[in-house]
C-alpha positions as CSV (number, residue, x, y, z in Angstrom):
1,M,-14.7,-21.7,3.5
2,S,-11.6,-23.5,2.4
3,D,-8.5,-24.4,4.5
4,E,-6.3,-23.3,1.6
5,T,-4.2,-20.2,1.6
6,V,-4.1,-18.5,-1.8
7,F,-1.0,-16.6,-2.8
8,T,-1.7,-13.9,-5.3
9,R,1.6,-11.9,-5.6
10,G,4.5,-12.7,-7.9
11,G,6.2,-16.1,-7.8
12,R,9.4,-15.1,-6.0
13,H,7.5,-13.0,-3.5
14,S,5.0,-15.8,-2.8
15,G,8.0,-18.2,-2.6
16,R,9.5,-16.1,0.1
17,E,6.2,-16.1,2.0
18,V,5.9,-19.9,1.8
19,A,9.6,-20.4,2.8
20,L,9.1,-18.1,5.8
21,Q,6.1,-20.1,6.9
22,V,8.0,-23.4,6.5
23,L,11.0,-22.0,8.5
24,Y,8.6,-20.7,11.2
25,A,7.0,-24.2,11.5
26,I,10.3,-25.9,11.8
27,D,11.5,-23.3,14.3
28,V,8.5,-23.4,16.7
29,G,8.3,-27.2,16.4
30,T,11.9,-27.9,17.2
31,V,13.6,-24.9,19.0
32,E,12.5,-23.7,22.4
33,A,12.8,-20.0,23.0
34,D,16.1,-20.3,25.0
35,R,17.9,-22.8,22.8
36,D,20.4,-21.9,20.2
37,A,19.6,-22.6,16.6
38,A,22.4,-25.1,16.5
39,D,20.2,-27.4,18.6
40,V,18.0,-27.8,15.5
41,E,20.7,-30.1,14.2
42,G,20.3,-33.6,15.4
43,T,16.5,-33.3,16.0
44,G,15.7,-35.6,13.2
45,V,13.7,-32.8,11.4
46,D,13.4,-33.5,7.7
47,A,13.0,-30.1,6.1
48,E,11.5,-31.6,2.9
49,R,8.8,-33.4,4.9
50,V,8.0,-30.3,6.9
51,F,7.9,-28.3,3.6
52,E,5.3,-30.8,2.2
53,Q,3.2,-30.7,5.3
54,V,3.1,-26.9,5.5
55,T,2.5,-26.3,1.9
56,E,-0.2,-29.0,1.3
57,H,-2.9,-26.4,1.9
58,F,-1.4,-23.6,-0.1
59,V,-2.4,-22.6,-3.6
60,V,0.8,-21.3,-5.0
61,P,2.2,-21.0,-8.5
62,R,4.6,-23.9,-9.3
63,S,7.5,-21.5,-9.7
64,A,6.9,-20.2,-6.2
65,V,6.9,-23.7,-4.8
66,V,10.3,-24.5,-6.4
67,F,11.8,-21.2,-5.2
68,A,10.3,-21.7,-1.7
69,R,11.7,-25.2,-1.4
70,E,15.2,-23.9,-2.5
71,L,15.1,-21.1,0.1
72,A,13.6,-23.2,3.0
73,V,15.9,-26.2,2.6
74,G,18.9,-23.9,1.9
75,V,18.3,-22.0,5.1
76,F,17.7,-25.1,7.1
77,D,20.9,-26.7,5.9
78,R,22.9,-23.6,6.8
79,V,21.1,-22.4,9.9
80,R,24.3,-22.5,12.1
81,E,26.4,-20.3,9.8
82,L,23.5,-18.0,9.1
83,D,22.9,-17.5,12.8
84,E,26.6,-16.8,13.4
85,I,26.3,-14.0,10.8
86,L,23.2,-12.7,12.4
87,G,24.7,-12.8,15.9
88,A,27.6,-10.8,14.7
89,H,25.4,-8.0,13.3
90,A,22.4,-7.9,15.6
91,R,23.9,-5.8,18.4
92,N,22.7,-6.7,21.9
93,W,20.5,-9.5,20.5
94,R,21.2,-13.2,20.8
95,V,19.6,-15.0,17.8
96,S,17.8,-17.4,20.1
97,R,16.1,-14.5,21.8
98,M,14.8,-12.8,18.7
99,A,11.1,-13.0,17.8
100,V,10.6,-16.1,15.8
101,V,9.3,-14.2,12.7
102,D,12.2,-11.8,12.8
103,R,14.8,-14.5,13.2
104,N,13.4,-16.5,10.3
105,V,13.0,-13.4,8.0
106,L,16.6,-12.6,8.8
107,R,17.8,-16.1,8.1
108,L,16.0,-16.2,4.8
109,A,17.4,-12.8,3.7
110,V,21.0,-13.6,4.8
111,Y,20.8,-16.9,2.9
112,E,19.6,-15.0,-0.2
113,L,22.3,-12.3,0.2
114,R,25.0,-14.9,0.4
115,D,23.9,-17.8,-1.8
116,T,21.8,-16.3,-4.6
117,D,22.2,-13.7,-7.3
118,T,19.2,-11.7,-6.0
119,P,20.2,-8.0,-5.8
120,V,20.8,-6.7,-2.3
121,A,18.1,-4.0,-2.5
122,V,15.5,-6.6,-3.6
123,V,16.5,-8.9,-0.7
124,I,16.3,-6.1,1.9
125,D,13.0,-4.7,0.5
126,E,11.4,-8.2,0.4
127,A,12.6,-9.0,3.9
128,V,11.3,-5.7,5.3
129,D,8.0,-6.4,3.6
130,L,7.8,-9.9,5.2
131,A,8.6,-8.4,8.6
132,R,5.9,-5.8,8.1
133,R,3.4,-8.4,7.1
134,F,4.1,-11.1,9.6
135,G,6.1,-9.5,12.4
136,S,5.5,-6.9,15.1
137,D,5.4,-3.1,14.7
138,S,9.2,-2.9,15.4
139,S,10.1,-5.8,13.1
140,P,10.6,-3.8,9.8
141,A,13.1,-1.4,11.3
142,F,15.0,-4.2,13.2
143,V,15.2,-6.4,10.1
144,N,16.3,-3.4,7.9
145,G,19.1,-2.4,10.4
146,V,20.5,-5.9,10.7
147,L,20.4,-6.6,7.0
148,D,22.0,-3.3,6.2
149,A,24.9,-4.2,8.4
150,V,25.2,-7.7,6.9
151,A,25.0,-6.4,3.3
152,R,27.8,-3.8,4.0
153,E,30.1,-6.5,5.3
154,L,29.3,-8.9,2.4
155,R,30.0,-6.1,-0.1
156,A,33.3,-5.3,1.5
157,A,34.4,-9.0,1.4
């Protein structure tokens, strides 16, 4: 049996899965459960290096790797502003207290909503799918609710 993970879905979907796994690895490796995401800054974490380490055992289409790198590094570089947006829309939830998968699915989706041309419906559908696949039973509804609130505000701006 191989140590490689094979991604069989489309390039952008696979790219999101890879990006989520990279963000998860960065998060659990550098942020304790009760620390704010802002503490990630200054830890000396090199997102590109972590990306290479996490993806070395993946079999992913080249286009997915390029997209995944763009997403993972983009989120990592903007984690503080993304978490501010999430904190403003996740009622009664501090970002640092969210489940690690939920937090990173949301970061990824908010980055895509703000910084790419991906349609809102696609971003939300993909995020809910990632939450369903990698999160808890309550993750899809939580992710959908937070992203709906974020998307409404972004559309109004």
